[in-house]
C-alpha atoms as a printed R data frame, in Angstrom:
   type eleno elety resid chain resno       x       y      z
1  ATOM     1    CA   MET     A     1   0.090  -0.185  0.015
2  ATOM     2    CA   ALA     A     2   1.581   3.285 -0.993
3  ATOM     3    CA   ASN     A     3   1.496   6.307  1.180
4  ATOM     4    CA   ASN     A     4  -0.119   9.242 -1.490
5  ATOM     5    CA   ASN     A     5   1.177  12.724  0.275
6  ATOM     6    CA   LYS     A     6   0.007  14.212 -2.277
7  ATOM     7    CA   ARG     A     7  -3.918  14.291 -2.019
8  ATOM     8    CA   ARG     A     8  -5.693  17.145 -4.045
9  ATOM     9    CA   ASN     A     9  -8.093  19.294 -1.495
10 ATOM    10    CA   ASN     A    10  -7.505  17.180  1.360
11 ATOM    11    CA   LYS     A    11 -10.240  14.704  0.093
12 ATOM    12    CA   MET     A    12  -9.976  11.060  1.616
13 ATOM    13    CA   SER     A    13  -9.289   8.504 -0.873
14 ATOM    14    CA   VAL     A    14 -12.014   5.000 -0.942
15 ATOM    15    CA   GLU     A    15  -8.745   2.799  0.851
16 ATOM    16    CA   GLU     A    16  -8.294   5.808  3.605
17 ATOM    17    CA   ALA     A    17 -11.881   5.584  4.450
18 ATOM    18    CA   GLY     A    18 -12.797   2.114  4.765
19 ATOM    19    CA   GLN     A    19  -9.432   2.110  6.780
20 ATOM    20    CA   LYS     A    20 -10.424   4.722  9.223
21 ATOM    21    CA   GLY     A    21 -13.802   2.712  9.195
22 ATOM    22    CA   GLY     A    22 -12.548  -0.354 10.345
23 ATOM    23    CA   ASN     A    23  -9.833   0.903 13.218
24 ATOM    24    CA   THR     A    24 -13.603   2.499 14.160
25 ATOM    25    CA   VAL     A    25 -15.507  -0.360 14.658
26 ATOM    26    CA   SER     A    26 -12.315  -2.480 15.576
27 ATOM    27    CA   ASN     A    27 -11.833  -0.265 18.631
28 ATOM    28    CA   LYS     A    28 -15.777   0.245 19.414
29 ATOM    29    CA   TYR     A    29 -15.825  -3.694 20.248
30 ATOM    30    CA   ASP     A    30 -14.012  -6.565 21.660
31 ATOM    31    CA   LYS     A    31 -12.509  -9.947 20.330
32 ATOM    32    CA   ASP     A    32 -15.503 -11.492 21.814
33 ATOM    33    CA   HIS     A    33 -18.094  -9.802 19.170
34 ATOM    34    CA   PHE     A    34 -15.779 -10.462 16.475
35 ATOM    35    CA   GLN     A    35 -15.575 -13.773 16.909
36 ATOM    36    CA   GLU     A    36 -19.553 -13.929 17.375
37 ATOM    37    CA   ILE     A    37 -19.908 -12.434 14.124
38 ATOM    38    CA   GLY     A    38 -17.474 -15.183 12.238
39 ATOM    39    CA   GLN     A    39 -19.089 -17.775 13.600
40 ATOM    40    CA   LYS     A    40 -22.429 -16.764 12.442
41 ATOM    41    CA   GLY     A    41 -20.923 -16.422  9.208
42 ATOM    42    CA   GLY     A    42 -22.128 -14.015  6.549
């Protein structure tokens, strides 16, 4: 993953937005929550 420091108009790329959202969810829920989701499949 390349780090693009020359972003236009300070807009976030789709990749950066996805990573930010994933990190937010990861910080909000604990390991047990993700294990439960994984067992459901889906």
